[in-house]
C-alpha positions as a printed NumPy array, in Angstrom:
array([[  3.737, -90.887, -25.74 ],
       [  7.17 , -89.572, -24.864],
       [  9.768, -92.199, -24.085],
       [ 13.546, -92.607, -24.056],
       [ 15.173, -93.44 , -27.37 ],
       [ 15.898, -97.079, -28.206],
       [ 18.604, -98.365, -30.565],
       [ 15.928, -99.554, -33.002],
       [ 14.645, -95.979, -33.42 ],
       [ 17.616, -94.918, -35.556],
       [ 15.87 , -95.568, -38.893],
       [ 12.819, -93.451, -38.047],
       [ 14.958, -90.706, -36.512],
       [ 17.318, -90.489, -39.472],
       [ 14.318, -90.22 , -41.79 ],
       [ 13.064, -87.2  , -39.822],
       [ 16.511, -85.613, -39.686],
       [ 17.358, -86.211, -43.34 ],
       [ 14.244, -84.246, -44.312],
       [ 15.79 , -81.21 , -42.596],
       [ 19.199, -81.836, -44.137],
       [ 17.669, -81.883, -47.622],
       [ 14.919, -79.256, -47.23 ],
       [ 15.685, -76.838, -44.412],
       [ 18.414, -74.568, -43.084],
       [ 17.512, -75.727, -39.547],
       [ 20.598, -77.943, -39.628],
       [ 23.824, -76.958, -41.306],
       [ 24.517, -80.524, -42.372],
       [ 24.205, -81.005, -46.123],
       [ 24.772, -84.726, -46.698],
       [ 22.029, -87.175, -45.616],
       [ 22.953, -89.71 , -42.951],
       [ 22.454, -93.463, -42.872],
       [ 20.592, -95.273, -40.113],
       [ 23.99 , -96.567, -38.961],
       [ 25.321, -93.016, -38.689],
       [ 22.327, -92.027, -36.579],
       [ 22.624, -95.148, -34.418],
       [ 26.195, -94.104, -33.631],
       [ 25.093, -90.593, -32.708],
       [ 22.345, -91.95 , -30.476],
       [ 24.808, -94.261, -28.741],
       [ 27.307, -91.425, -28.217],
       [ 24.717, -89.082, -26.694],
       [ 22.147, -91.27 , -24.933],
       [ 24.674, -92.815, -22.574],
       [ 25.257, -89.459, -20.869],
       [ 22.317, -87.225, -21.764],
       [ 18.566, -87.629, -22.298],
       [ 17.3  , -88.41 , -25.8  ],
       [ 13.51 , -88.618, -26.076],
       [ 11.113, -89.597, -28.851],
       [  7.428, -88.884, -29.356],
       [  5.74 , -92.059, -30.512],
       [  2.146, -92.557, -31.641],
       [  0.838, -95.926, -32.806],
       [  4.378, -97.184, -33.331],
       [  5.359, -94.16 , -35.449],
       [  8.014, -91.715, -34.24 ],
       [  6.732, -88.188, -34.892],
       [  9.579, -86.266, -33.299],
       [ 12.687, -86.511, -31.204],
       [ 14.747, -84.29 , -28.966],
       [ 17.951, -84.588, -27.027],
       [ 20.485, -82.587, -25.122],
       [ 24.196, -82.958, -25.573],
       [ 27.454, -81.465, -24.443],
       [ 27.828, -77.9  , -25.65 ],
       [ 31.615, -78.004, -26.12 ],
       [ 34.335, -80.498, -25.286],
       [ 36.383, -78.261, -22.968],
       [ 35.901, -79.379, -19.361],
       [ 34.843, -75.933, -18.103],
       [ 31.662, -76.271, -20.206],
       [ 30.604, -79.444, -18.335],
       [ 27.586, -77.718, -16.745],
       [ 26.273, -76.435, -20.08 ],
       [ 24.287, -78.436, -22.624],
       [ 22.575, -77.749, -25.938],
       [ 19.18 , -79.   , -27.044],
       [ 18.051, -80.25 , -30.453],
       [ 14.433, -80.877, -31.455],
       [ 13.153, -82.206, -34.789],
       [  9.614, -83.106, -35.8  ],
       [  8.43 , -85.282, -38.649],
       [  7.361, -83.042, -41.543],
       [  3.665, -82.222, -41.233],
       [  3.51 , -82.801, -37.472],
       [  4.086, -79.185, -36.486],
       [  1.542, -77.37 , -34.293],
       [  0.374, -80.464, -32.404],
       [  2.242, -79.875, -29.143],
       [  4.922, -82.451, -29.921],
       [  7.817, -79.996, -29.679],
       [  6.386, -78.56 , -26.455],
       [  6.097, -82.002, -24.889],
       [  9.584, -83.019, -25.937],
       [ 11.188, -79.798, -24.708],
       [  9.327, -80.018, -21.406],
       [ 10.676, -83.571, -20.938],
       [ 14.227, -82.482, -21.768],
       [ 14.125, -79.58 , -19.343],
       [ 12.811, -81.823, -16.566],
       [ 15.601, -84.33 , -17.238],
       [ 18.257, -81.598, -17.406],
       [ 17.121, -80.2  , -14.049],
       [ 17.93 , -83.594, -12.482],
       [ 21.467, -83.422, -13.839],
       [ 24.278, -81.028, -12.963],
       [ 23.383, -78.837, -15.94 ],
       [ 23.179, -75.142, -15.026],
       [ 22.662, -73.692, -18.52 ],
       [ 20.69 , -75.152, -21.403],
       [ 21.331, -73.546, -24.783],
       [ 19.394, -73.603, -28.004],
       [ 21.2  , -72.604, -31.169],
       [ 18.631, -71.638, -33.79 ],
       [ 19.107, -70.853, -37.47 ],
       [ 17.401, -67.522, -38.131],
       [ 14.673, -66.795, -38.904],
       [ 12.723, -69.548, -37.149],
       [  9.73 , -68.066, -35.316],
       [  8.347, -71.467, -34.307],
       [ 11.537, -72.603, -32.556],
       [ 12.132, -69.205, -30.968],
       [  8.542, -69.115, -29.689],
       [  8.762, -72.634, -28.309],
       [ 11.962, -71.945, -26.409],
       [ 10.827, -68.567, -25.101],
       [  7.617, -70.208, -23.818],
       [  9.866, -72.206, -21.48 ],
       [ 11.854, -69.206, -20.295],
       [ 14.779, -69.247, -22.716],
       [ 16.123, -65.759, -23.396],
       [ 18.039, -64.573, -26.412],
       [ 21.718, -64.253, -25.566],
       [ 23.1  , -63.237, -28.955],
       [ 23.215, -63.703, -32.675],
       [ 25.984, -64.498, -35.121],
       [ 25.484, -63.076, -38.588],
       [ 26.043, -64.984, -41.827],
       [ 27.985, -67.82 , -40.196],
       [ 26.381, -70.597, -42.255],
       [ 25.964, -71.036, -45.983],
       [ 23.304, -73.442, -47.235],
       [ 20.874, -73.423, -50.157],
       [ 22.837, -70.554, -51.745],
       [ 22.189, -68.173, -48.864],
       [ 24.073, -66.868, -45.851],
       [ 22.379, -67.723, -42.586],
       [ 22.395, -66.203, -39.12 ],
       [ 22.373, -68.23 , -35.926],
       [ 20.746, -67.065, -32.698],
       [ 21.644, -68.296, -29.234],
       [ 18.979, -68.739, -26.55 ],
       [ 19.786, -69.712, -22.973],
       [ 17.877, -71.093, -20.025],
       [ 19.731, -70.5  , -16.764],
       [ 18.545, -73.091, -14.265],
       [ 20.073, -71.324, -11.296],
       [ 18.02 , -68.201, -12.065],
       [ 14.89 , -70.265, -12.679],
       [ 15.306, -72.036,  -9.344],
       [ 15.595, -68.667,  -7.567],
       [ 12.431, -67.462,  -9.35 ],
       [ 10.546, -70.616,  -8.336],
       [ 11.696, -70.305,  -4.711],
       [ 10.61 , -66.657,  -4.575],
       [  7.236, -67.469,  -6.158],
       [  6.539, -70.362,  -3.729]])
């Protein structure tokens, strides 16, 4: 089941995220976080933006949230998504469900553009986002260095204004 994050979820969420910090270039963070660190991040984001978890039998198998893209006020209608799944839970539709929930929540807000910033290569994340209509907007080359390798970052965008026009024309 997909539900909004709760303060008590921080321990399970940080466990998922720390796996990626320690084993994947998907995040450019390199130092594992504490549950307290994650609780602070949840509090900072969830008050203004949606943060969802996928829970089965009391176990959190994934989480996703959107957050402000940049601090400058002119970016106030743009947000960025983040999605992380518990290792071994890939391919079960969890990411799809979480992203679908985030997009639905974002459409109810004043957000006009939802971005996804993806470390390259990452066919699974690219495929997931493109399934929902995200389009590649650009790529920065060798902007991150982790695990003794230079990493590219791709930018995907979902323009809600364009999507609303498409839906109106299709209806």
